[in-house]
C-alpha positions in Angstrom: -9.5 -11.5 37.3 -11.7 -9.5 34.4 -9.8 -6.1 33.0 -12.0 -3.2 31.4 -11.6 0.5 30.4 -14.3 2.0 32.1 -16.9 4.1 30.4 -19.2 5.6 33.5 -17.9 9.1 33.0 -14.6 10.7 30.5 -11.7 9.8 32.9 -11.9 6.1 31.7 -10.4 4.1 34.5 -8.5 1.1 34.0 -10.3 -1.2 36.0 -9.9 -4.6 37.3 -12.5 -7.0 38.8 -11.8 -10.0 40.7 -14.5 -12.5 42.2 -14.5 -12.8 45.6 -17.3 -14.7 47.7 -16.8 -12.5 51.0 -18.1 -9.9 49.8 -21.8 -8.6 48.9 -21.6 -7.9 45.7 -19.1 -11.2 45.0 -16.6 -8.8 43.2 -13.9 -6.4 44.2 -13.7 -3.7 41.7 -10.5 -1.9 41.9 -8.7 1.6 39.6 -11.8 3.4 39.5 -11.7 6.8 40.9 -15.7 7.0 41.5 -18.4 5.5 43.0 -19.2 5.4 39.4 -16.6 3.3 38.0 -17.3 0.8 40.9 -20.8 0.6 40.0 -20.0 0.3 35.6 -17.1 -2.8 37.0 -19.8 -4.5 38.9 -22.5 -4.6 35.9 -20.0 -5.1 33.5 -19.0 -9.0 34.9 -22.8 -9.6 36.1 -25.2 -7.8 33.5 -23.1 -7.5 30.3 -24.4 -4.4 28.1 -23.4 -2.0 25.4 -24.8 1.1 23.4 -24.9 0.1 20.1 -23.8 1.8 17.2 -24.8 0.9 13.5 -26.5 2.5 10.5 -30.0 2.2 8.7 -30.3 2.4 5.2 -30.9 5.9 4.0 -33.0 7.2 1.0 -32.9 10.3 -0.8 -29.7 11.3 1.0 -25.9 12.5 -0.5 -24.9 8.8 2.1 -26.3 5.3 1.8 -26.1 4.5 5.3 -27.2 6.6 8.3 -24.9 6.2 11.4 -27.6 5.5 14.3 -27.0 4.7 18.5 -29.0 3.4 21.0 -30.4 6.0 23.5 -29.7 3.7 26.7 -28.0 0.3 27.4 -28.6 -2.7 25.4 -28.3 -6.2 27.4 -26.0 -7.9 25.8 -27.8 -11.0 25.1 -30.2 -8.8 22.9 -27.7 -7.3 21.2 -28.0 -9.0 17.8 -31.8 -8.8 17.5 -31.5 -5.3 17.7 -28.4 -5.2 15.0 -30.5 -6.9 12.8 -33.3 -4.9 13.4 -31.1 -1.6 12.8 -29.2 -3.0 9.5 -32.8 -3.7 8.0 -34.5 -0.1 8.6 -34.5 2.3 6.2 -35.3 5.9 6.3 -35.6 9.0 4.4 -34.0 12.4 4.4 -34.3 14.5 5.5 -33.3 13.3 9.0 -31.9 15.9 11.8 -29.4 14.6 14.4 -30.7 13.0 17.4 -34.4 12.5 15.4 -35.8 8.8 16.5 -34.7 6.5 14.0 -36.8 3.1 15.7 -38.8 3.6 18.9 -38.8 1.5 22.1 -36.5 -1.2 19.9 -37.1 -4.7 21.4 -39.7 -2.9 24.3 -36.7 -2.2 25.9 -37.6 1.2 26.7 -34.6 2.6 24.2 -35.0 4.2 20.8 -32.4 4.7 18.8 -31.5 7.7 17.1 -30.0 9.4 14.3 -25.8 10.7 14.8 -25.5 13.0 12.5 -28.0 15.1 9.9 -28.6 13.5 6.6 
């Protein structure tokens, strides 16, 4: 049994995911109030992944590290590699919120963008 808070929508349902070989998906998800929650729960146990938040080095800014986040979900087995790239990246101010800081990180089709202006 796996318990997690759903992040598919703002409701944040408390999901319980139980293995069940009789189900086509091999799992039963309960606690979800929408179909997105069911899909989130299934993916959480079969393909764990995350949106990454981090900080890059910032030159010529009022802060030394700029908060950034990925524009999509990064597979769990790629998170550490992405974090190494993010932590070693340096950008120069001025930067606007939403500016692409790292394009197509690790060839995943996901960008890393500024989470605030600097």
